[in-house]
C-alpha positions in Angstrom: 6.3 35.7 -34.3 9.5 36.3 -36.3 8.7 35.0 -39.8 12.3 33.6 -40.1 11.8 31.5 -37.0 8.4 30.3 -38.3 10.1 29.3 -41.6 12.8 27.3 -39.7 10.1 25.5 -37.7 8.4 24.4 -40.9 11.8 23.3 -42.4 12.5 21.4 -39.2 9.2 19.5 -39.5 10.0 18.6 -43.1 13.5 17.4 -42.2 12.1 15.2 -39.3 9.6 13.7 -41.7 12.1 13.0 -44.5 14.9 11.7 -42.3 12.8 9.3 -40.3 13.2 11.4 -37.1 9.5 12.0 -36.8 8.8 8.2 -36.8 11.4 7.7 -34.0 9.9 10.7 -32.1 6.4 9.1 -32.2 7.9 5.8 -31.0 9.7 7.6 -28.1 6.4 9.4 -27.2 4.6 6.0 -27.1 7.0 4.8 -24.4 6.2 7.9 -22.2 2.5 7.6 -22.9 2.4 3.9 -22.0 4.0 4.5 -18.7 1.0 6.6 -17.5 3.4 8.5 -15.3 3.8 12.3 -15.3 7.3 13.7 -15.6 8.7 17.2 -15.1 10.7 16.7 -18.3 10.3 14.5 -21.4 13.7 14.1 -23.0 14.1 13.4 -26.7 17.2 12.9 -28.8 17.1 14.1 -32.4 19.9 13.0 -34.8 20.9 15.8 -37.2 22.8 15.3 -40.5 24.3 18.8 -41.1 24.8 18.1 -44.8 21.2 17.0 -45.4 19.6 19.8 -43.4 21.9 22.5 -45.0 20.8 21.2 -48.4 17.2 21.5 -47.4 17.6 24.9 -45.8 21.0 26.6 -45.4 19.7 29.1 -42.8 18.5 26.3 -40.4 21.6 24.3 -41.1 23.9 27.2 -40.2 21.7 28.0 -37.1 22.0 24.4 -35.8 25.8 24.4 -36.2 26.4 27.8 -34.6 23.4 28.2 -32.2 22.6 24.6 -31.0 20.8 25.7 -27.8 18.5 28.1 -29.6 18.0 25.6 -32.4 16.8 23.1 -29.8 14.0 25.5 -29.0 12.8 25.4 -32.6 12.6 21.7 -32.5 11.0 21.9 -29.1 8.1 23.9 -30.3 7.7 21.6 -33.4 7.7 18.5 -31.2 5.2 20.1 -28.7 2.7 20.9 -31.6 3.1 17.4 -32.9 2.4 15.9 -29.4 -0.7 18.0 -28.9 -2.0 17.6 -32.5 -1.5 13.8 -32.6 -2.3 13.3 -28.8 1.0 11.4 -28.3 1.5 12.0 -24.6 -1.6 12.6 -22.5 0.3 13.7 -19.4 2.2 16.5 -21.1 0.9 20.0 -20.2 3.4 22.7 -21.3 6.1 23.2 -23.9 8.7 23.8 -21.2 8.5 20.1 -20.2 10.1 19.0 -23.5 13.9 18.7 -23.5 15.4 18.4 -27.0 19.0 17.2 -27.5 20.3 17.7 -31.0 23.1 15.3 -31.9 24.9 16.0 -35.2 26.2 12.9 -37.1 29.3 14.8 -38.2 30.6 18.4 -38.6 31.9 20.1 -41.7 35.6 19.1 -42.3 36.8 22.7 -41.8 39.5 24.0 -39.3 36.9 26.3 -37.6 35.0 23.3 -36.3 38.0 21.6 -34.8 38.8 22.3 -31.1 42.2 21.6 -29.7 43.7 22.7 -26.3 47.2 22.5 -27.8 46.4 25.4 -30.2 45.3 28.9 -29.7 42.8 30.5 -29.5 40.6 28.2 -27.5 37.1 29.6 -28.1 35.2 27.9 -25.2 32.6 30.7 -24.9 30.9 30.3 -28.3 28.6 27.4 -27.1 28.4 25.8 -30.5 29.3 22.4 -31.8 33.0 21.5 -32.2 34.9 18.3 -33.1 37.8 17.2 -31.0 39.9 14.1 -30.6 42.2 12.7 -28.0 43.1 9.9 -25.7 41.2 9.2 -22.5 43.6 9.5 -19.5 41.1 9.5 -16.6 37.6 8.2 -16.0 35.2 8.9 -13.1 32.6 6.5 -11.8 29.0 7.1 -13.0 27.1 9.4 -10.8 23.6 11.1 -10.9 22.7 14.5 -12.1 19.4 16.4 -12.5 18.0 16.3 -16.0 15.1 18.5 -15.0 13.0 19.7 -12.1 9.6 21.2 -11.4 9.3 24.3 -9.3 6.1 25.8 -7.8 5.6 29.4 -6.6 5.1 29.7 -2.8 2.4 32.3 -3.3 -0.8 30.3 -3.5 -2.7 32.9 -5.5 0.0 33.0 -8.2 -0.8 31.0 -11.4 2.7 29.5 -11.2 1.8 27.8 -7.9 0.4 24.8 -9.8 0.9 23.0 -13.1 4.2 22.7 -15.0 5.0 26.3 -15.8 8.3 26.6 -13.9 10.6 23.9 -15.3 14.3 24.0 -15.1 16.3 21.8 -17.5 20.1 21.0 -17.5 22.0 23.0 -20.1 25.4 22.1 -21.5 28.2 22.9 -19.1 25.9 23.9 -16.3 26.5 22.7 -12.8 24.0 21.0 -10.5 23.3 24.3 -8.7 22.3 25.9 -12.0 19.4 23.5 -12.3 18.3 23.0 -8.7 18.8 25.3 -5.7 16.7 27.2 -3.2 17.0 30.9 -4.2 15.0 30.9 -7.5 12.2 33.4 -7.6 8.9 33.5 -9.6 9.1 35.4 -12.8 5.5 36.5 -12.4 5.3 37.7 -8.8 8.9 37.5 -7.5 8.0 35.1 -4.7 10.4 32.3 -3.8 10.1 29.1 -5.8 10.1 25.7 -4.2 11.0 22.4 -5.9 8.5 19.6 -6.1 10.8 16.8 -5.3 8.4 14.1 -6.6 9.0 15.3 -10.2 12.8 15.6 -10.2 14.2 13.6 -13.2 17.7 12.1 -12.7 20.2 10.9 -15.3 23.6 9.3 -15.4 26.8 11.5 -15.6 30.4 10.5 -16.1 33.4 12.9 -16.0 36.2 11.9 -18.3 39.6 13.5 -18.9 40.9 13.6 -22.4 44.2 14.8 -23.8 45.5 15.6 -27.3 47.2 12.6 -29.0 50.4 14.6 -29.3 51.0 13.7 -25.7 52.3 10.4 -27.0 55.3 12.1 -28.6 56.2 13.7 -25.3 56.0 10.3 -23.4 58.4 8.5 -25.7 61.4 9.9 -24.0 63.1 10.3 -27.4 61.6 11.6 -30.6 62.7 12.4 -34.1 60.1 15.3 -34.1 61.9 18.3 -32.4 58.9 20.6 -32.5 57.5 22.2 -29.3 53.9 22.2 -28.4 51.6 22.8 -25.4 49.6 19.9 -24.1 46.7 20.3 -21.6 44.0 17.8 -20.6 40.3 18.8 -20.9 37.2 17.6 -19.2 34.4 15.8 -20.9 30.9 15.3 -19.5 29.2 12.1 -20.7 25.5 12.0 -19.9 22.8 9.4 -19.9 23.2 7.0 -22.9 26.8 8.1 -23.4 27.9 7.1 -19.9 30.4 4.2 -20.0 30.7 4.6 -23.8 34.4 5.3 -23.5 37.3 3.1 -22.4 40.3 4.4 -20.6 43.4 4.6 -22.9 41.4 4.6 -26.2 41.6 7.3 -28.9 38.3 9.0 -29.6 36.7 11.6 -31.8 34.0 13.5 -30.1 31.4 16.2 -31.0 30.3 18.5 -28.3 29.6 22.0 -27.0 32.5 23.7 -25.0 31.7 25.5 -21.8 33.2 26.7 -18.6 32.5 25.1 -15.2 33.3 27.1 -12.1 34.2 25.1 -9.0 35.0 27.6 -6.2 37.7 29.9 -7.4 38.7 27.5 -10.2 37.3 27.6 -13.7 37.6 24.5 -15.8 37.2 24.4 -19.6 35.0 21.4 -20.5 33.0 19.9 -23.3 29.5 18.6 -23.1 29.7 15.6 -25.4 27.0 14.9 -28.0 28.5 11.9 -29.8 31.5 9.6 -29.4 33.4 7.7 -32.1 36.3 5.4 -31.6 39.3 6.6 -33.7 41.0 3.9 -35.8 44.0 5.2 -37.7 44.7 3.7 -41.0 48.2 2.3 -41.7 50.3 2.8 -44.8 49.2 0.9 -48.0 52.7 -0.3 -48.8 56.4 -0.2 -47.7 59.1 2.0 -49.3 60.7 1.1 -52.6 64.0 0.3 -50.9 62.4 -2.3 -48.8 60.6 -3.7 -51.9 63.9 -3.9 -53.7 65.6 -5.6 -50.7 62.7 -8.1 -50.5 63.3 -9.0 -54.2 67.0 -9.4 -53.7 66.6 -11.8 -50.8 63.6 -13.8 -52.3 65.7 -16.9 -52.8 65.5 -17.7 -49.0 62.8 -17.3 -46.4 65.4 -16.3 -43.8 67.5 -13.6 -45.6 65.1 -10.6 -45.7 64.6 -10.6 -41.9 68.3 -11.2 -41.4 69.3 -8.2 -43.4 66.5 -6.2 -41.8 67.8 -6.9 -38.3 71.4 -6.4 -39.4 70.9 -2.8 -40.6 68.1 -1.8 -38.2 68.7 1.2 -35.8 71.9 2.2 -37.5 71.3 5.7 -36.1 71.9 4.2 -32.6 74.2 1.2 -33.0 76.5 0.1 -35.9 75.0 -2.3 -38.4 75.8 -5.9 -37.6 75.8 -5.5 -33.8 73.1 -6.8 -31.4 71.4 -8.7 -34.3 69.5 -11.1 -32.1 68.2 -8.4 -29.9 67.3 -6.2 -32.9 65.4 -9.1 -34.5 63.5 -9.7 -31.3 62.7 -6.0 -31.1 61.3 -6.0 -34.7 59.3 -9.2 -34.0 57.8 -7.5 -30.9 57.0 -4.3 -32.8 55.1 -6.1 -35.6 53.1 -8.1 -33.0 51.6 -5.0 -31.4 47.9 -4.7 -31.9 44.8 -3.0 -30.3 42.7 -6.1 -30.8 41.5 -8.1 -27.8 43.5 -11.2 -27.0 46.4 -10.2 -29.3 49.6 -12.2 -29.4 51.8 -10.1 -27.2 55.6 -10.4 -27.3 57.3 -9.1 -24.2 61.1 -8.7 -24.0 63.5 -8.9 -21.1 67.2 -8.1 -21.9 70.1 -9.2 -19.8 73.0 -6.8 -20.4 76.0 -5.1 -19.0 75.8 -2.4 -21.7 72.8 -0.6 -20.1 73.4 2.8 -21.8 73.6 1.3 -25.3 70.7 -1.1 -24.8 68.6 1.7 -23.3 69.2 3.9 -26.4 68.4 1.0 -28.7 65.1 0.2 -27.0 64.2 3.8 -26.7 64.8 4.4 -30.4 62.8 1.4 -31.4 60.0 2.5 -29.1 59.5 5.6 -31.2 58.7 3.7 -34.4 55.2 3.1 -33.0 52.4 5.6 -32.5 51.9 4.2 -29.0 55.4 3.7 -27.6 55.6 4.9 -24.0 58.8 5.3 -22.0 57.6 4.8 -18.4 59.0 7.5 -16.1 60.2 5.9 -12.8 58.5 8.5 -10.6 55.0 7.5 -11.7 52.9 4.4 -11.7 52.9 1.8 -14.4 49.3 0.7 -13.9 46.1 2.7 -13.2 45.5 4.3 -9.9 42.5 6.0 -8.1 42.2 9.6 -7.0 39.3 11.9 -6.0 37.6 13.7 -8.9 38.8 17.3 -9.0 35.5 18.7 -10.3 33.8 18.8 -6.9 31.7 15.6 -7.1 33.9 13.7 -4.6 33.6 10.5 -6.7 36.5 8.3 -7.7 38.5 8.9 -10.8 40.6 6.2 -12.4 43.9 7.6 -13.8 45.5 6.0 -16.8 49.2 5.3 -16.4 52.0 4.2 -18.7 50.7 0.7 -19.5 47.2 1.9 -20.4 48.5 4.8 -22.5 50.6 2.4 -24.5 47.5 0.5 -25.6 48.2 -1.3 -28.8 51.9 -0.5 -28.5 54.9 -0.9 -26.2 55.5 0.1 -22.6 59.2 0.3 -21.9 59.7 0.2 -18.2 63.5 0.5 -18.0 65.7 -1.4 -15.5 63.6 -4.1 -13.9 65.8 -4.4 -10.9 65.0 -0.8 -9.9 61.4 -1.7 -8.9 60.2 -2.8 -5.5 58.8 -6.2 -4.8 55.1 -5.1 -4.8 55.5 -3.4 -8.2 57.2 -6.6 -9.6 54.4 -8.8 -8.3 51.8 -6.5 -9.9 53.7 -6.6 -13.2 53.8 -10.4 -13.1 50.1 -10.6 -12.5 49.5 -8.3 -15.5 51.8 -10.3 -17.8 49.8 -13.4 -17.0 46.3 -12.0 -17.3 46.7 -8.8 -19.4 44.3 -7.1 -16.9 44.7 -5.1 -13.7 42.1 -4.5 -11.0 41.6 -1.1 -9.4 40.0 -1.1 -5.9 37.7 1.8 -5.1 36.8 2.0 -1.3 33.2 3.1 -1.0 33.5 5.2 2.2 36.3 7.3 0.8 34.5 8.2 -2.4 30.9 8.6 -1.2 29.7 5.2 -2.4 27.6 2.7 -0.4 29.8 -0.3 -1.3 33.4 -0.9 -2.4 34.0 -1.4 -6.1 36.5 -3.3 -8.1 37.1 -2.1 -11.7 39.0 -4.4 -14.1 41.1 -2.5 -16.7 42.4 -4.3 -19.8 46.2 -3.9 -20.4 46.6 -4.4 -24.2 50.3 -3.6 -24.5 53.7 -5.4 -24.7 56.4 -4.7 -22.2 60.1 -4.2 -22.6 62.6 -4.1 -19.9 66.3 -4.9 -19.1 68.3 -6.1 -16.2 71.8 -4.8 -15.5 73.9 -8.0 -15.1 76.8 -6.3 -13.3 74.5 -4.5 -10.9 72.4 -7.5 -10.0 75.5 -9.8 -9.5 76.8 -7.3 -6.9 73.6 -7.0 -5.0 72.8 -10.8 -4.9 74.9 -13.8 -4.0 75.9 -15.9 -7.0 74.3 -19.3 -7.3 76.8 -22.2 -7.5 74.7 -24.9 -9.0 74.2 -23.5 -12.5 73.3 -25.7 -15.4 75.2 -25.4 -18.8 74.1 -22.2 -20.6 72.0 -20.9 -17.6 72.3 -17.3 -16.5 72.0 -15.9 -13.0 68.6 -14.2 -12.9 68.1 -14.6 -9.2 67.7 -10.9 -8.7 64.3 -11.2 -10.5 61.4 -13.5 -9.3 61.4 -16.7 -11.4 57.7 -16.4 -12.3 58.3 -12.8 -13.5 61.1 -13.9 -15.8 58.8 -16.6 -17.2 56.1 -13.9 -17.7 58.3 -12.2 -20.3 58.0 -14.0 -23.7 61.7 -13.7 -24.5 64.9 -13.5 -22.4 67.7 -12.0 -24.6 71.4 -11.8 -23.7 73.5 -9.4 -25.8 76.4 -10.4 -28.0 79.2 -9.2 -25.7 79.4 -11.7 -22.8 82.8 -10.3 -21.8 81.2 -7.1 -20.8 83.4 -5.0 -23.1 81.9 -3.1 -26.0 83.2 -4.0 -29.5 85.3 -1.5 -31.5 82.5 -0.6 -33.9 80.2 0.3 -31.0 82.9 2.4 -29.3 83.6 4.2 -32.6 79.9 4.8 -33.2 79.4 6.3 -29.6 82.5 8.6 -30.0 81.4 9.8 -33.4 77.8 10.5 -32.3 79.1 12.3 -29.2 81.1 14.7 -31.5 78.3 15.1 -34.1 74.9 13.8 -32.9 73.2 14.5 -36.3 75.9 12.7 -38.4 74.9 9.9 -40.8 77.7 7.5 -40.1 76.5 4.7 -42.5 75.1 4.8 -46.0 72.4 2.4 -45.0 71.0 5.0 -42.6 70.2 7.2 -45.7 68.8 4.3 -47.7 66.5 3.0 -44.9 65.5 6.0 -42.9 63.7 6.0 -39.5 60.5 7.1 -41.3 60.8 4.1 -43.7 61.0 1.8 -40.7 57.9 3.4 -39.1 55.9 2.8 -42.3 57.3 -0.7 -42.6 56.3 -1.6 -39.0 52.8 -0.1 -39.3 52.2 -2.0 -42.6 53.6 -5.3 -41.4 51.7 -5.4 -38.1 48.4 -5.0 -40.0 49.0 -8.1 -42.1 46.7 -11.0 -41.3 48.8 -14.2 -41.2 47.6 -17.8 -41.1 49.5 -20.7 -39.6 50.3 -23.4 -42.2 49.8 -27.1 -41.1 53.5 -27.8 -41.5 54.5 -24.9 -39.2 51.8 -25.9 -36.7 53.1 -29.5 -36.6 56.7 -28.4 -36.1 55.7 -26.0 -33.3 53.5 -28.6 -31.5 56.2 -31.3 -31.9 58.9 -29.1 -30.4 56.6 -28.0 -27.5 55.6 -31.5 -26.5 59.2 -32.8 -26.8 60.5 -29.9 -24.7 57.9 -30.5 -22.0 59.2 -34.1 -21.8 62.9 -33.1 -21.8 62.7 -30.0 -19.6 61.4 -31.6 -16.4 62.1 -31.1 -12.7 61.9 -34.1 -10.4 59.9 -32.1 -7.9 57.9 -29.5 -9.9 57.4 -31.4 -13.2 57.8 -29.6 -16.6 59.8 -26.4 -16.4 58.3 -25.3 -19.7 55.3 -23.0 -18.9 51.9 -23.5 -20.6 52.3 -20.0 -22.2 55.4 -21.2 -24.2 53.1 -22.6 -27.0 51.4 -19.3 -27.3 54.8 -17.5 -27.4 56.0 -19.9 -30.1 53.0 -19.2 -32.3 53.4 -15.4 -31.7 57.1 -15.5 -32.7 56.3 -17.5 -35.8 53.5 -15.2 -36.9 55.7 -12.2 -36.2 58.5 -13.6 -38.4 56.0 -14.1 -41.2 54.8 -10.5 -40.9 58.3 -9.2 -40.8 58.9 -11.2 -44.0 55.8 -9.5 -45.5 54.1 -12.9 -45.9 50.6 -13.9 -44.9 51.3 -17.6 -44.3 53.5 -18.9 -41.5 55.9 -21.4 -43.0 58.2 -24.0 -41.4 61.1 -21.5 -41.8 59.2 -19.0 -39.6 58.7 -21.8 -37.0 62.4 -22.7 -37.0 63.4 -19.1 -36.1 60.7 -19.0 -33.4 61.9 -22.3 -31.9 65.5 -21.2 -31.9 64.7 -17.9 -30.2 62.6 -19.5 -27.6 65.1 -22.4 -27.0 67.8 -19.8 -26.5 65.6 -18.0 -24.0 64.8 -21.2 -22.2 68.5 -22.1 -22.1 69.3 -18.8 -20.4 66.5 -19.4 -17.8 66.8 -23.2 -17.2 70.0 -24.4 -18.9 70.6 -26.3 -22.0 68.4 -29.3 -23.1 68.8 -32.3 -25.4 68.2 -30.0 -28.4 71.5 -28.2 -27.4 71.4 -25.0 -29.5 74.4 -22.7 -29.9 74.6 -19.6 -27.6 73.5 -17.3 -30.4 71.5 -19.7 -32.6 69.8 -17.2 -35.0 72.9 -15.3 -35.9 75.9 -17.6 -35.3 78.3 -15.4 -37.2 78.6 -11.9 -38.7 76.6 -11.0 -41.8 79.1 -9.1 -44.1 78.2 -10.3 -47.6 76.1 -12.7 -49.6 78.4 -15.6 -48.8 77.7 -15.2 -45.1 74.0 -15.2 -45.8 74.4 -18.4 -47.7 76.3 -19.9 -44.8 73.6 -18.9 -42.4 71.0 -20.5 -44.6 73.0 -23.8 -44.6 73.3 -23.6 -40.8 69.6 -23.0 -40.3 68.7 -25.9 -42.6 71.0 -28.1 -40.3 69.1 -26.7 -37.3 65.8 -27.7 -38.9 67.1 -31.3 -39.4 68.4 -31.4 -35.9 65.0 -30.2 -34.7 63.2 -32.9 -36.6 65.4 -35.5 -35.0 64.7 -34.0 -31.6 61.0 -34.2 -32.1 61.2 -37.8 -33.5 63.2 -38.8 -30.4 61.1 -37.1 -27.7 57.7 -36.6 -29.2 57.2 -39.7 -31.4 53.4 -39.3 -31.6 53.7 -36.2 -33.8 53.9 -36.8 -37.5 56.0 -34.3 -39.4 56.8 -34.4 -43.1 60.6 -34.7 -43.5 62.7 -33.9 -46.6 63.1 -37.6 -47.3 59.3 -38.1 -47.4 
């Protein structure tokens, strides 16, 4: 025996003893022994900490990292001796029956251990451990594979015609035919081998498609980053305890062994996964100095900071001071994005005749998030099912725009361009935040049909071209005051969107600053037309959004009372003689979401009455566009009633909003007298 191999076996035993792996191994053996059943293969998982084992013995540590399959044989012989010495499994006969899976806890943080299909060279033939990360874009159903099988020689006089001498075990990247087939021959007498089907050991297998996270930049439709890169999906094999450990649309870091799988004439690069870890990016620890300075300048009022923020936002796309209500709504929606379950989503539907400008504004805003997806009209918004391309014939669920935008925004463009069935599906998702994928059993080789529910954790943005929809549909005559014609879109779908926004140019003509901006940008696309664009760069806004959305905000009792009072009063006021209240039950949730978003945008962790006032005005404006004006009777543009040009205009806006607050308190007192709210007089 090679003395170096013998030394590594001794070190392996010492490591197992020190790390607690030996104790776990004895516990696993007890389960097999208690079953009193003979298996062709006894499978054991051994967790390896590369740092600890390299410190114990550098040779073995290096051997495990670069020759994992051969390293498993070292642990295999150690485990076999331990079983025989301690009589752990009575049924075990040969060393070949032991299957060892080495699972490293981590890999050295060096470039040579990182595998990416977007960079060259892609060394998929080395069969050693690599770390990779990406987003799951497709998931197959769980199927069975052969972990190990027992073969017997057909020549009765051969010693291999009995016992457990010919054992075949699955190796990383190997296909089913590499483990079990009919043309194996005996290594002793060259007679054909025949499988003993009673001892075949089956395990779970799931095929997953993953792609580099850089794909998100390509799916934004517009990006500040002009660099070019190659993107290609790669296949992961999740086996046994790792099956169903991944969720479609999530970002993961994995450790595994790359290999090539041949399916007919096609060769696929794949990774046999050893460990899976959910990737959670950390946001910035603070905002830029310019934002801090702006916050200090506007600290005298709870409304000024967000007003200035909206006023100067997206100056690369539209002039400062234009589309302020829409820009505020966009910022509120951005800071409410979250990957947490049951997050407070804020969906936007924009009614406009300036489709080109609005499209540019929404697309620009989308790129401020890591997960902002511009949905291409030619593809599906929600997950679909197709046949797995790796020869299994099973179903594979494909992630589409809404799932890839998890924790971000899915911008679906012009809503009126979608057919009725797509709009109905969108309405269902907006209500439940889930979508169901139907998998017919006969088509995909299953005994029964399946229904898989996929969570849709994203906010949706869309717009409707007012001019186009008015030409396609007959105008209604019985409009209420302030109501817009949204008859081109199903009523329930319009209600599904949290906010309905109408831009500031009801005449349909662009203002002079917007026309000037468009012409200047057409001549010189890279030009900085405004000083504020240099002071508050796109990168600064990216960091601001990521910082603000991670703030944990708490609703104050005053804000909660104001929101509840308005909600109850509005349900009494906005009633239909036939259908009852026109205010949906989700309106309360939208109000709270808006108030929390405004607090986050103000970089505060407590939702104040001032935040609730902005939330109520935005929702009331949206309800007026949908159902007409109510007894509260807000102005057409209640949050920005006039242009913000200097400090005096900010002061005037504060006075106006205080008046709105008083008007709101009177409205609640009149129509929801059961709610007690502290007034200024008290």
